[in-house]
N, C-alpha and C positions, 0 to 999 in steps of 0.2 A: 253311503258307506265311507266315502272320503272324509266327510265331516266327522263321522264317528271315530275315525283313526287320526283326527287332527291333521289330515293331509290337505295340501292345497290343490285346487284344480281350477282350470280356466272357467270363467263365467259361462253359463249355458247360453247357447245361441237360440234364436227364435225357432229354428228347425228342430233343435233338440227338445225344447220345451213343448213344441207341437207334437213331436213323436211321443213324449212322455204322456201327454193327454190322451193320445190315441191308444197307446199301449195299455194304460190303466183301464180305459173304457172297454177296449177289446178283451182284456182279461177279466173284466168285471170286478175290479178292485177299487176300493176307496183310497183316496190320497192319504188321509189321516191314518188309516189302519196299516197301509203299506209302509209309510215312513216309521210308524211306531214299531212295526215288526223288524224292519231293517236296523233301526237305531238301537233298539233294546236287545235284540237277539244277535246281531252280527252273523247272519247265517252264511253257510257255504252256498254256492250257486244251486247245488242239488237240494239243499234244505229249502231254499227259496222256491224252487220248482214244486216241491211237494206241498209247500204252503199255498201256492197259487192253485194247484189242483184241488186241494182241500176246500178252498173258497169256492170252487166251481163244482162241488159235489163229486170230485174224484176224476173227472174227465172233461175235456173241452172238445166240442164238435170240430172235426177237420175243416168243415166249411168256414167256421169262425176263424180258425187259425189262418187259413188261406186268405180270407178277407183282410185280416189284420196285417199279415205280411205284405200284401199288395199295397195297403194304405201306407205302411211304414216305408216301403220302397218308393212310393209315389208313382207306381207304374199302372195305375188303372183306377177308375171310379166304379161305384156300384150304386144300385138303387135299393133302398130299404124296402123290402117286400111288404112291410106292414103299413105303408102309407096308403090311405084311402084314395079311391079314384076321384072322389068329389072333395072340394075344399071344405075345411072346417071353419075357417075364418072368412066372413063375408067381406065385400068391398068396404063396407062401413067399418068393420073391425080393423081392416088394414089401414084405412085412413086414420082411425083413432090411434092406432099404433104409431104411425108416422108422426102425428101431432103430439101425442102425450107420452110416448115411450113405453107404454105398457098396454097389455090387453088381457081381458079375462076370458078364458076358454070355458064356457059353460059345460057342465057334465063331461069334463074331460076324462074322468075315470068313473068306473061303475060303482054305484052306491054300496053294493055288497062287498066289493073289493076294498073300499074305503073303511067299511066297518070292520072287516077282517084285519086291516092294517092297524086300526085303533086298538083292537083287542090284543094284537101282537105287541104293540108299543107299551100298553099298560102292563101286560104280563112281564115283559122284559124289564121295565123300570120299577116293578113292584108297586104299581099304582092301581087304584080302583076309583071309578067315578062316584061310588057311594061312600068313599072315605076321604074327605077333603084333606086331612092331615097328610095323606100319602102323596099328594100332588107336589109337595115341596121337598121331596127327598133327592131330587136330581137337579142338574143345571138345566138351562133352557134347551140345550142340545142333548138328544138321546142317541147314543152311539149304536143304534140298530140299523144294519144296512142290507143284510142278505136274506131276510125272511121272505118266503114265497109270496106273502101278501104284498110286500113292497115291490117285488118283481112283477106281480100282476098289474100294478099301477104303471110301472115303467114300461110295460109292454102294450099299453093302451094305444090303439091305432089313432084315436083322435088326438092324443098328445103328439105322436110322431108326425101326423099330418100338419098340425099347427106349427110345429117347429120347422118343418120343411117349407111351409109357406113363408115364414119370417126370414129364413136363411136364403130362400131361393135355391136350395140344394136338396138332393134326396139321398146323398151318401152320408148319413148321420150316425153319430155315436151317442149312446146314452151313458151319462156318468153314473157313478155309484156314490150316493151321499146318504146322509143320516136323516133323522126325524127331529121334531121339536115339540115340546109341551110348554106352553106359556100359561101358568096358573094365575088365578085372580090375585090382585094385591090384597093384603090383609095386614093387620098390625103385626109387626115383627118380621114381615117378609117383604123385602125390597123387590123392585122390578129387576129381573135378571137379564134383560135384553141390553142391546148396545144402542148408543145414539145413532142418528143418521150417519151413514158411512158409505163408502165404496169398497168393493172387494177387488178392485182392479188398480193398476198403477195410474197415477194422475200425471205422469210425465207425457208430454206430447210426442207423437200424435195420438189422439184418442182413437182406439180401435173398437170396431163393432163387436159386441158379444151379447149373449143372453144369459139370464138367470130365471129361475122359476120356483114357485112354491105351490104345493097342492094342499088345499084345505081338505082334511079328512073328516071334519065335523062342520056343521053349520057355524059360521063365524060372523058375529055382528061387528059393526064398526068399533064398538067400545070393548070388544072381547080380545084385546091383544092383537088386533088385526095387523097384517102387513101394511106398511105405509111407504110412500115414496113422494118425490117432488115432481109432479107431472110436467112434461115438456122440458125438463132441465137438460136433457141430452142435446137439445138444440142450441143451448147457450153455454154449455160447460166450458168449452175451449176459451171463449171470451171472458167468462167469469174467472177462470184460473189465472188469466193475465193480471188481474187486479187483486188477487187473494194472496196474502203473505203466509197464511197458515190454513190452507183450504180444508183440511180434514177437521180442524177445530171449528172453522167457520160454518161447516155444514149443519151444525146443531141448530143454527138460527134460521135455516131455510124453511119455507112453508110447506110442510108435508101433509098429506091427507091419508087417512086410513081407508082401506078397501075391503068392504065386506064381501062375503061369498057363501055359497052353499057347499055342503059336503060334495066333493068331486069336482069342484071348480079349480082351475089352474090359473094362476097369475104368472104371466111371463113378462119380464121387464128388460129393457135395454140396460146393460151393465153400467152405462154412464149416468143413470139416475141415482141420486142419493136415496137410500132406503133403510128400513129397519123395522123391527117389531115395535109395538106400542104397549104401554101398561094395560093390563087386563082389568077393567073395571066392572066386569060382569060376574056371574056366579059359577061358571064352568070354565075349565081350561080350554085354550086354543090348541088343537092337535094338528100337526102338519107333517108333510113329507117334502124334503127338498130334492130337486132333480134338475137336470139340464141336458140339452143336446147340442151338438156342434158337428160341423162337417169335417171331412178329412183335411181339407185345406182351410185354415183360418189364420188371420193375421194376429201376431203377438208382438207386444212391445216389451223388450227385455229390461228396459230401464225402470227402476221403481222410484216413485215419489209419492 
């Protein structure tokens, strides 16, 4: 709001940014949609409250509000009740994660829920799998965030448990993100993805964080699959010391595509360079983006 009014304000502190993350997750709001509403509308606080309630179906459970307030005050931890009693990731999975910086959680989401999410995305975007021309009407990102089918996937106990194992914490928050459709390359249609990149600051020190993508359809390696540079989280800090323009230099790094089945979740360390790949198959890649993080997590406020 200060930016909208061309007013100056002090740079956000790490605590403020962490509270922003918790607040948005606790209120089940996406960052993009919230900023868009605030900047384009300039609402009163009461208008903002009503918008938040509308995004939550008209009401927010008192238990969620209390949990959110406790996290913002920093006066107590909680255990996410949906975490399974038995681990989802094996010792071999965790060793692979440590070495390579990513892990594939097989059957992280129910197949029927994934199919429902696909149908919701296609309807929202005006696409049909039987009409290839319809696949190119949108950007790679599809701004659908609050459909019940997407929440069914976000509420997966296997997903919650996998994140809890990787963070070593059980007081987790699920973010609200959008979906993606990566159509096949064809004459006159360029690849709409981005080169290898990071979504975090490259200013030292490198902070631990996760990101994830849920395959909603079977995705072959040549079907616009997610790609990353395995193990790069282990040498990022050293590599940055010798890189004059690291974001540009990332394009030359040796990334690999990661295939998966519908319902498979790829979680990666945010320090890995990553990106989508050109789709050389015959059907679109359809995905849902999501992430989880604990109430207390380190944030680097410097951007580079």
